[in-house]
C-alpha positions in Angstrom: -21.1 -0.4 4.1 -19.0 2.7 3.5 -15.3 2.8 5.3 -14.0 6.3 5.2 -10.5 7.9 6.4 -9.6 11.4 6.2 -5.9 13.0 5.0 -6.5 15.4 8.1 -8.2 14.8 11.3 -11.5 16.4 11.6 -12.0 17.1 8.1 -16.0 17.5 7.4 -17.4 16.8 4.8 -21.5 15.7 4.6 -21.7 16.9 8.0 -19.1 14.5 9.6 -15.9 15.2 10.6 -14.0 12.4 9.4 -10.9 10.6 11.3 -7.4 9.6 10.5 -8.5 6.2 11.5 -10.9 4.1 9.6 -14.6 4.2 10.4 -17.1 2.4 8.9 -20.6 4.1 8.2 -23.6 1.6 7.5 -25.2 1.8 4.0 -27.9 4.3 3.9 -26.2 6.3 6.2 -25.4 9.1 3.1 -27.4 9.6 0.0 -25.8 8.7 -3.0 -25.0 12.4 -3.9 -23.0 12.5 -0.7 -21.4 9.2 -1.8 -20.0 10.7 -4.6 -19.3 13.6 -2.8 -17.0 12.1 -0.6 -15.5 9.6 -3.0 -14.5 12.9 -5.2 -12.8 14.7 -2.4 -8.9 14.6 -2.4 -9.0 14.6 1.5 -10.8 11.4 1.7 -10.2 7.6 1.2 -13.7 6.3 0.5 -13.9 2.3 0.0 -17.1 0.4 -0.1 -17.1 -2.5 2.2 -19.2 -5.6 0.9 -21.4 -6.6 3.9 -20.0 -10.1 3.4 -16.5 -9.1 4.1 -17.4 -7.3 7.3 -19.2 -9.4 8.7 -15.9 -12.1 8.6 -14.1 -8.7 9.6 -16.6 -8.6 12.6 -16.3 -12.5 13.5 -12.6 -12.5 13.6 -12.6 -9.3 15.7 -14.5 -11.0 18.7 -12.7 -13.9 18.2 -9.6 -12.1 19.2 -8.2 -13.5 15.5 -6.5 -11.3 12.7 -6.4 -12.4 9.4 -2.9 -12.6 8.6 0.3 -11.1 10.5 0.3 -7.6 11.2 3.4 -5.3 12.5 3.2 -3.3 15.3 3.3 -0.2 12.9 0.7 -1.6 10.7 2.7 -2.7 8.1 3.3 -6.1 6.4 6.0 -7.4 8.7 8.9 -9.2 6.2 9.1 -12.2 8.0 11.9 -13.6 10.1 15.7 -12.7 9.4 17.7 -14.6 7.0 21.2 -14.6 8.4 23.9 -16.4 6.1 25.5 -19.2 8.3 29.2 -18.8 9.5 31.8 -21.6 8.8 
């Protein structure tokens, strides 16, 4: 599976208008030549996702569970605030 993110919303490559949000495409959706072109394009972030990983993500999403904490802005939370105890 390929996960593709565009650096610009609507950027078109290989007949697809790509999104700034991650979109997963099944194996075989693009030819080997197209995959090479997508990976070489500096406007796109292309990740090959093993089928086993995507199945685990699907199962977690179906169960309403997320792997690890996620902040509202999508970044990793820094954890609980640690303050100094007063005297």
